[in-house]
SEMIKOL-652088 format. One record per residue (C-alpha): residue in one letter; chain; x, y, z. Coordinates in steps of 0.02 Angstrom, whole numbers, plus 50000, padded with zeros to 5 digits. Each point is the difference from the previous one (the first is absolute). Example, Ala and Ser with C-alpha at 12.3 -4.5 7.8 and 13.67 -1.06 7.14 Angstrom:
! residues 2
residu,chaine,x,y,z
a,A,50615,49775,50390
s,A,50069,50172,49967
//
This chain:
! residues 194
residu,chaine,x,y,z
x,A,54522,54162,55695
x,A,50032,50034,50189
x,A,49882,50162,49971
x,A,49858,49927,49937
x,A,49996,49860,50115
x,A,49988,50123,50152
x,A,49902,50116,49919
x,A,49872,49877,49955
x,A,50004,49913,50173
x,A,49989,50084,50059
x,A,49948,50139,49978
x,A,49828,49933,49962
x,A,49977,49965,50165
x,A,49936,50156,50088
x,A,49965,50178,50033
x,A,50135,50097,50043
x,A,50096,50127,50125
x,A,50117,49945,50099
x,A,50042,50128,50120
x,A,49852,49991,50116
x,A,49874,49882,50031
x,A,49826,50052,50046
x,A,49914,49917,50175
x,A,49866,49932,49884
x,A,50108,49903,49905
x,A,50019,49818,49978
x,A,50154,49886,49969
x,A,49999,49862,49858
x,A,50155,49891,49972
x,A,50024,49954,49835
x,A,49928,49799,49971
x,A,50173,49944,49912
x,A,49913,49844,49925
x,A,49882,50110,49891
x,A,50104,50154,49965
x,A,50111,50002,49824
x,A,50073,50136,49914
x,A,50027,49960,49807
x,A,50095,50087,49870
x,A,50026,49994,49829
x,A,50132,50062,49852
x,A,50003,49980,49806
x,A,50118,49891,49963
x,A,50080,50062,49818
x,A,49834,50025,49948
x,A,49956,49808,49992
x,A,49908,49985,50163
x,A,49948,50067,50169
x,A,50105,49913,50136
x,A,49913,49994,50187
x,A,50082,49964,50168
x,A,49928,49996,50177
x,A,50044,50055,50147
x,A,49889,49905,50151
x,A,50027,49968,50185
x,A,50046,50172,50061
x,A,49943,50079,50155
x,A,49902,50184,50012
x,A,49913,50099,50122
x,A,49838,50120,49982
x,A,49955,50132,50106
x,A,49815,50011,49938
x,A,49891,50125,50028
x,A,49823,49959,49907
x,A,49910,50158,50032
x,A,50157,50100,49939
x,A,50096,49912,49877
x,A,50119,50138,49982
x,A,50050,49974,50184
x,A,50063,49820,49962
x,A,50185,49935,49962
x,A,50084,49858,49938
x,A,50193,49929,50023
x,A,50040,49831,49905
x,A,50165,49905,50000
x,A,50035,49881,49855
x,A,50155,49891,50018
x,A,50071,50012,49818
x,A,50064,49823,49985
x,A,49813,49942,50032
x,A,49976,50051,49807
x,A,49917,49863,49911
x,A,50036,50002,49810
x,A,49948,49827,49949
x,A,50179,49958,49926
x,A,50155,49963,50093
x,A,50117,50104,49888
x,A,49908,50159,49980
x,A,50006,49985,50208
x,A,50173,49988,50017
x,A,50025,50130,49859
x,A,49883,50147,50102
x,A,50089,49963,50165
x,A,50180,50019,49909
x,A,50089,50175,49970
x,A,49910,50033,49850
x,A,49837,50029,50087
x,A,49982,49978,50210
x,A,50170,49945,50037
x,A,49892,49919,50147
x,A,50060,49930,50160
x,A,49865,49913,50128
x,A,49933,50120,50108
x,A,49999,50135,49869
x,A,49818,50097,49982
x,A,49901,50091,49898
x,A,49879,50109,50110
x,A,49865,50099,49977
x,A,49921,50134,50103
x,A,49867,50106,49984
x,A,50009,50214,50010
x,A,49829,50043,49941
x,A,49847,49948,49936
x,A,49852,50098,49875
x,A,49820,49909,50018
x,A,49931,49989,49803
x,A,49834,49906,50043
x,A,49898,49922,50100
x,A,50135,49832,49997
x,A,50124,50086,49920
x,A,50178,50114,50042
x,A,50173,50051,49945
x,A,50132,49937,50115
x,A,50154,50101,49988
x,A,50151,49905,50100
x,A,50185,49989,50005
x,A,50051,49844,49903
x,A,50195,49960,50038
x,A,50082,49865,49893
x,A,50199,49964,49991
x,A,50010,50147,50140
x,A,49926,50120,49874
x,A,49822,50072,50044
x,A,49881,50078,49883
x,A,49813,50069,50028
x,A,49887,49892,49929
x,A,49808,50007,49988
x,A,49887,49832,49998
x,A,49829,50018,49929
x,A,49911,49898,50134
x,A,49818,49931,50016
x,A,49937,49927,50157
x,A,49905,49836,49948
x,A,49897,49940,50156
x,A,50020,50038,50187
x,A,49893,49878,50126
x,A,50028,49849,50122
x,A,50095,49855,49919
x,A,49881,49859,49981
x,A,50127,49872,50064
x,A,50129,50109,50105
x,A,49841,50098,50075
x,A,50093,50152,50028
x,A,50004,50180,49907
x,A,50079,49972,49824
x,A,50030,50118,49845
x,A,50059,49965,49835
x,A,50090,50135,49870
x,A,50049,49993,49813
x,A,50120,50125,49943
x,A,50101,50057,49828
x,A,50163,50110,49979
x,A,50129,50009,49849
x,A,50184,50019,50048
x,A,50160,50039,49921
x,A,50121,49878,50039
x,A,50161,50117,49962
x,A,49920,50108,50142
x,A,50072,49870,50109
x,A,50160,49944,49925
x,A,49920,49832,49916
x,A,50009,50073,49814
x,A,50117,49884,49923
x,A,49937,49958,49826
x,A,49857,50123,49961
x,A,49948,50053,49888
x,A,49994,49829,49911
x,A,49945,49928,50170
x,A,49871,50147,50049
x,A,50040,50118,50141
x,A,49814,50025,50057
x,A,49942,49869,50094
x,A,49812,49962,50026
x,A,49957,49960,50189
x,A,49843,49923,50061
x,A,49960,49970,50170
x,A,49879,49914,50092
x,A,50000,49980,50204
x,A,49906,49924,50141
x,A,50017,50070,50171
x,A,49922,49952,50173
x,A,49969,50091,50167
x,A,50167,49989,50092
x,A,49996,49913,50158
//
């Protein structure tokens, strides 16, 4: 489950390429109160179960004129997962899935970006969950970039989607009855860093 979370998070946030930051990039920090990663999976053919990560941190080095030169990095505390049901949360944190301890993180670091339209891009990055790192691609869209009407500073919002296989991250218990495939939806806001 962690996989989708990150991918989503992340992920959706920005445009990538962590190696070098151009001089004309603007640094943004995620707005933790308005950034979420949702992941859903088919439960025994009966329903789609949704879970969410929120309140995570991340940074975006964004080159508005050349998004392919941008980068994104996100850290998500595993134990910040919201399931809406305490027993499910406890099961996900147990050895069947995350085997989570306080301080365990899911991370996403962009490695490249392909601009696909005026406001869209495919963001490739390394997603690490349970100490396992896989390359994932986020289908990302810039929703809006302008001065925030209340904060009076530059602000940007992005959505992204991806599909992950939880077994790629050592989270494949009960598959295929509970689907291995996770649908990930990411929506984030980011503000110009101080």
